[in-house]
N, CA, C and O atoms as a GROMACS GRO file, in nm:
protein
  296
    1MET      N    1  12.787  11.781  11.051
    1MET     CA    2  12.728  11.695  11.040
    1MET      C    3  12.590  11.725  11.034
    1MET      O    4  12.545  11.820  11.099
    2THR      N    5  12.468  11.607  10.915
    2THR     CA    6  12.394  11.674  10.976
    2THR      C    7  12.253  11.622  11.067
    2THR      O    8  12.239  11.504  11.101
    3ASN      N    9  12.196  11.682  11.086
    3ASN     CA   10  12.081  11.635  11.203
    3ASN      C   11  11.976  11.610  11.119
    3ASN      O   12  11.934  11.701  11.047
    4MET      N   13  11.919  11.484  11.117
    4MET     CA   14  11.760  11.459  11.129
    4MET      C   15  11.683  11.450  11.147
    4MET      O   16  11.715  11.434  11.265
    5THR      N   17  11.506  11.434  11.152
    5THR     CA   18  11.451  11.381  11.233
    5THR      C   19  11.361  11.250  11.186
    5THR      O   20  11.353  11.261  11.064
    6LEU      N   21  11.301  11.148  11.220
    6LEU     CA   22  11.269  11.058  11.210
    6LEU      C   23  11.163  11.026  11.266
    6LEU      O   24  11.181  11.009  11.387
    7ALA      N   25  11.010  11.003  11.216
    7ALA     CA   26  10.938  10.883  11.252
    7ALA      C   27  10.887  10.798  11.284
    7ALA      O   28  10.800  10.762  11.205
    8VAL      N   29  10.897  10.742  11.365
    8VAL     CA   30  10.886  10.601  11.367
    8VAL      C   31  10.753  10.547  11.424
    8VAL      O   32  10.684  10.631  11.482
    9PRO      N   33  10.702  10.410  11.417
    9PRO     CA   34  10.552  10.396  11.466
    9PRO      C   35  10.564  10.356  11.628
    9PRO      O   36  10.661  10.301  11.681
   10GLU      N   37  10.455  10.395  11.684
   10GLU     CA   38  10.416  10.380  11.802
   10GLU      C   39  10.528  10.234  11.881
   10GLU      O   40  10.618  10.226  11.965
   11ASP      N   41  10.458  10.153  11.800
   11ASP     CA   42  10.514  10.012  11.882
   11ASP      C   43  10.641  10.009  11.827
   11ASP      O   44  10.696   9.944  11.916
   12LEU      N   45  10.735  10.033  11.740
   12LEU     CA   46  10.887  10.023  11.752
   12LEU      C   47  10.979  10.131  11.800
   12LEU      O   48  11.101  10.121  11.787
   13HIS      N   49  10.884  10.306  11.895
   13HIS     CA   50  10.873  10.389  11.972
   13HIS      C   51  10.936  10.256  12.110
   13HIS      O   52  11.043  10.219  12.157
   14GLU      N   53  10.784  10.224  12.128
   14GLU     CA   54  10.829  10.090  12.256
   14GLU      C   55  10.943   9.998  12.288
   14GLU      O   56  10.993   9.966  12.396
   15ILE      N   57  10.963   9.975  12.195
   15ILE     CA   58  11.069   9.896  12.201
   15ILE      C   59  11.208   9.966  12.196
   15ILE      O   60  11.311   9.906  12.227
   16MET      N   61  11.207  10.103  12.155
   16MET     CA   62  11.375  10.162  12.109
   16MET      C   63  11.327  10.179  12.253
   16MET      O   64  11.367  10.084  12.321
   17LYS      N   65  11.258  10.262  12.320
   17LYS     CA   66  11.231  10.289  12.485
   17LYS      C   67  11.347  10.125  12.552
   17LYS      O   68  11.466  10.109  12.581
   18LYS      N   69  11.262  10.065  12.550
   18LYS     CA   70  11.276   9.960  12.629
   18LYS      C   71  11.412   9.929  12.626
   18LYS      O   72  11.452   9.890  12.735
   19HIS      N   73  11.538   9.936  12.497
   19HIS     CA   74  11.649   9.904  12.511
   19HIS      C   75  11.699  10.065  12.448
   19HIS      O   76  11.700  10.095  12.328
   20SER      N   77  11.752  10.182  12.599
   20SER     CA   78  11.806  10.223  12.564
   20SER      C   79  11.882  10.247  12.545
   20SER      O   80  11.896  10.359  12.495
   21GLU      N   81  12.016  10.150  12.572
   21GLU     CA   82  12.137  10.132  12.557
   21GLU      C   83  12.173  10.103  12.449
   21GLU      O   84  12.288  10.114  12.408
   22ILE      N   85  12.048  10.046  12.367
   22ILE     CA   86  12.172  10.140  12.262
   22ILE      C   87  12.120  10.294  12.140
   22ILE      O   88  12.019  10.360  12.115
   23LYS      N   89  12.288  10.284  12.091
   23LYS     CA   90  12.265  10.424  12.000
   23LYS      C   91  12.190  10.363  11.880
   23LYS      O   92  12.243  10.307  11.784
   24TRP      N   93  12.056  10.383  11.902
   24TRP     CA   94  11.997  10.444  11.757
   24TRP      C   95  11.998  10.540  11.658
   24TRP      O   96  11.968  10.552  11.539
   25SER      N   97  12.019  10.570  11.700
   25SER     CA   98  12.112  10.720  11.580
   25SER      C   99  12.202  10.597  11.470
   25SER      O  100  12.184  10.545  11.360
   26GLU      N  101  12.270  10.594  11.543
   26GLU     CA  102  12.357  10.506  11.539
   26GLU      C  103  12.325  10.378  11.391
   26GLU      O  104  12.360  10.352  11.275
   27ILE      N  105  12.235  10.332  11.502
   27ILE     CA  106  12.155  10.249  11.397
   27ILE      C  107  12.138  10.222  11.229
   27ILE      O  108  12.155  10.167  11.121
   28ALA      N  109  12.056  10.376  11.378
   28ALA     CA  110  11.993  10.430  11.125
   28ALA      C  111  12.120  10.483  11.074
   28ALA      O  112  12.132  10.429  10.964
   29ARG      N  113  12.233  10.568  11.097
   29ARG     CA  114  12.374  10.568  11.032
   29ARG      C  115  12.322  10.504  10.979
   29ARG      O  116  12.219  10.508  10.911
   30GLN      N  117  12.417  10.410  11.014
   30GLN     CA  118  12.450  10.221  10.935
   30GLN      C  119  12.361  10.222  10.843
   30GLN      O  120  12.388  10.225  10.723
   31ALA      N  121  12.232  10.220  10.895
   31ALA     CA  122  12.125  10.168  10.782
   31ALA      C  123  12.123  10.230  10.643
   31ALA      O  124  12.124  10.174  10.534
   32LEU      N  125  12.119  10.357  10.672
   32LEU     CA  126  12.094  10.499  10.519
   32LEU      C  127  12.242  10.422  10.487
   32LEU      O  128  12.232  10.392  10.368
   33TRP      N  129  12.345  10.386  10.523
   33TRP     CA  130  12.465  10.405  10.445
   33TRP      C  131  12.419  10.277  10.399
   33TRP      O  132  12.535  10.237  10.402
   34ASN      N  133  12.367  10.193  10.367
   34ASN     CA  134  12.448  10.057  10.377
   34ASN      C  135  12.320  10.123  10.242
   34ASN      O  136  12.368  10.153  10.132
   35HIS      N  137  12.205  10.135  10.259
   35HIS     CA  138  12.148  10.095  10.176
   35HIS      C  139  12.196  10.274  10.039
   35HIS      O  140  12.176  10.275   9.918
   36ALA      N  141  12.227  10.336  10.085
   36ALA     CA  142  12.386  10.438   9.979
   36ALA      C  143  12.438  10.371   9.889
   36ALA      O  144  12.433  10.374   9.766
   37ARG      N  145  12.514  10.276  10.004
   37ARG     CA  146  12.627  10.209   9.893
   37ARG      C  147  12.548  10.110   9.830
   37ARG      O  148  12.614  10.008   9.810
   38LYS      N  149  12.428  10.103   9.791
   38LYS     CA  150  12.392   9.926   9.743
   38LYS      C  151  12.334  10.093   9.609
   38LYS      O  152  12.388  10.110   9.500
   39LEU      N  153  12.246  10.164   9.653
   39LEU     CA  154  12.256  10.249   9.519
   39LEU      C  155  12.372  10.283   9.434
   39LEU      O  156  12.387  10.260   9.314
   40GLU      N  157  12.443  10.338   9.509
   40GLU     CA  158  12.613  10.358   9.475
   40GLU      C  159  12.602  10.296   9.357
   40GLU      O  160  12.580  10.346   9.247
   41LEU      N  161  12.622  10.170   9.392
   41LEU     CA  162  12.708  10.062   9.339
   41LEU      C  163  12.606  10.029   9.169
   41LEU      O  164  12.644  10.001   9.056
   42MET      N  165  12.446  10.052   9.237
   42MET     CA  166  12.375  10.006   9.090
   42MET      C  167  12.366  10.107   8.998
   42MET      O  168  12.322  10.094   8.884
   43ASP      N  169  12.426  10.253   9.070
   43ASP     CA  170  12.421  10.342   8.968
   43ASP      C  171  12.518  10.315   8.899
   43ASP      O  172  12.496  10.346   8.782
   44LYS      N  173  12.654  10.254   8.922
   44LYS     CA  174  12.761  10.246   8.855
   44LYS      C  175  12.735  10.115   8.774
   44LYS      O  176  12.791  10.125   8.665
   45MET      N  177  12.674  10.004   8.786
   45MET     CA  178  12.618   9.925   8.690
   45MET      C  179  12.565   9.969   8.639
   45MET      O  180  12.561   9.887   8.546
   46LEU      N  181  12.474  10.083   8.594
   46LEU     CA  182  12.352  10.053   8.508
   46LEU      C  183  12.471  10.218   8.409
   46LEU      O  184  12.435  10.298   8.322
   47SER      N  185  12.543  10.211   8.446
   47SER     CA  186  12.600  10.422   8.414
   47SER      C  187  12.617  10.374   8.271
   47SER      O  188  12.611  10.445   8.171
   48LYS      N  189  12.641  10.233   8.279
   48LYS     CA  190  12.680  10.252   8.096
   48LYS      C  191  12.556  10.133   8.044
   48LYS      O  192  12.605  10.026   8.008
   49SER      N  193  12.485  10.137   8.040
   49SER     CA  194  12.397  10.044   7.995
   49SER      C  195  12.333  10.065   7.873
   49SER      O  196  12.390  10.130   7.785
   50THR      N  197  12.230  10.023   7.857
   50THR     CA  198  12.173  10.055   7.710
   50THR      C  199  12.014  10.046   7.733
   50THR      O  200  11.926  10.074   7.652
   51LEU      N  201  12.001  10.002   7.855
   51LEU     CA  202  11.825   9.899   7.898
   51LEU      C  203  11.723  10.008   7.900
   51LEU      O  204  11.728  10.093   7.989
   52THR      N  205  11.642  10.012   7.820
   52THR     CA  206  11.539  10.132   7.862
   52THR      C  207  11.434  10.069   7.914
   52THR      O  208  11.382   9.957   7.920
   53GLU      N  209  11.418  10.209   7.958
   53GLU     CA  210  11.208  10.175   8.039
   53GLU      C  211  11.150  10.085   7.982
   53GLU      O  212  11.094   9.990   8.036
   54LYS      N  213  11.158  10.106   7.877
   54LYS     CA  214  11.069  10.011   7.766
   54LYS      C  215  11.093   9.881   7.756
   54LYS      O  216  11.004   9.797   7.740
   55ASP      N  217  11.260   9.846   7.769
   55ASP     CA  218  11.312   9.718   7.748
   55ASP      C  219  11.269   9.616   7.900
   55ASP      O  220  11.235   9.498   7.905
   56ALA      N  221  11.283   9.698   7.992
   56ALA     CA  222  11.306   9.698   8.104
   56ALA      C  223  11.203   9.586   8.165
   56ALA      O  224  11.218   9.478   8.223
   57GLU      N  225  11.030   9.708   8.103
   57GLU     CA  226  10.904   9.664   8.119
   57GLU      C  227  10.866   9.576   8.023
   57GLU      O  228  10.763   9.534   8.074
   58ARG      N  229  10.878   9.509   7.905
   58ARG     CA  230  10.873   9.441   7.822
   58ARG      C  231  10.995   9.253   7.949
   58ARG      O  232  10.938   9.147   7.976
   59ILE      N  233  11.106   9.277   7.980
   59ILE     CA  234  11.110   9.175   8.057
   59ILE      C  235  11.016   9.148   8.152
   59ILE      O  236  10.948   9.046   8.162
   60GLY      N  237  11.017   9.265   8.234
   60GLY     CA  238  10.958   9.247   8.348
   60GLY      C  239  10.796   9.182   8.303
   60GLY      O  240  10.753   9.108   8.391
   61HIS      N  241  10.717   9.195   8.203
   61HIS     CA  242  10.612   9.115   8.140
   61HIS      C  243  10.591   8.976   8.155
   61HIS      O  244  10.510   8.894   8.200
   62SER      N  245  10.716   8.988   8.088
   62SER     CA  246  10.806   8.851   8.046
   62SER      C  247  10.758   8.749   8.184
   62SER      O  248  10.672   8.667   8.215
   63ILE      N  249  10.897   8.830   8.248
   63ILE     CA  250  10.880   8.732   8.357
   63ILE      C  251  10.794   8.657   8.479
   63ILE      O  252  10.817   8.551   8.537
   64LYS      N  253  10.645   8.789   8.501
   64LYS     CA  254  10.596   8.822   8.534
   64LYS      C  255  10.438   8.683   8.489
   64LYS      O  256  10.366   8.620   8.567
   65HIS      N  257  10.439   8.684   8.276
   65HIS     CA  258  10.373   8.611   8.221
   65HIS      C  259  10.425   8.443   8.256
   65HIS      O  260  10.352   8.349   8.228
   66GLY      N  261  10.544   8.426   8.313
   66GLY     CA  262  10.647   8.288   8.278
   66GLY      C  263  10.587   8.247   8.388
   66GLY      O  264  10.497   8.164   8.371
   67ILE      N  265  10.625   8.300   8.558
   67ILE     CA  266  10.578   8.258   8.684
   67ILE      C  267  10.434   8.218   8.716
   67ILE      O  268  10.387   8.134   8.793
   68ALA      N  269  10.361   8.334   8.605
   68ALA     CA  270  10.232   8.276   8.604
   68ALA      C  271  10.193   8.133   8.525
   68ALA      O  272  10.160   8.030   8.583
   69LYS      N  273  10.202   8.145   8.410
   69LYS     CA  274  10.238   8.026   8.340
   69LYS      C  275  10.294   7.904   8.452
   69LYS      O  276  10.203   7.828   8.483
   70ARG      N  277  10.379   7.884   8.494
   70ARG     CA  278  10.484   7.810   8.555
   70ARG      C  279  10.340   7.747   8.703
   70ARG      O  280  10.309   7.643   8.762
   71HIS      N  281  10.313   7.838   8.700
   71HIS     CA  282  10.206   7.826   8.840
   71HIS      C  283  10.053   7.748   8.792
   71HIS      O  284  10.011   7.667   8.875
   72GLY      N  285   9.970   7.766   8.666
   72GLY     CA  286   9.876   7.708   8.644
   72GLY      C  287   9.746   7.877   8.673
   72GLY      O  288   9.634   7.866   8.723
   73LEU      N  289   9.825   8.041   8.614
   73LEU     CA  290   9.742   8.150   8.679
   73LEU      C  291   9.783   8.131   8.551
   73LEU      O  292   9.890   8.193   8.554
   74LYS      N  293   9.773   8.087   8.439
   74LYS     CA  294   9.736   8.146   8.256
   74LYS      C  295   9.725   7.994   8.159
   74LYS      O  296   9.702   8.000   8.038
   0.00000   0.00000   0.00000
């Protein structure tokens, strides 16, 4: 197994020190696995997609415009 070093904010580190009974490396490992699984699923779902970057930008612009219009911002 490969080792990894993480930098955490000082306030998070203080909380972690208060709860030394928790295996923080296991928590981090599970979080990384969960995120990796989501990425793998997304890759699998998109592998046969014909949607281009330009298509995605156009759809995003259309959605933002619709939301702005609905809320009276345009």
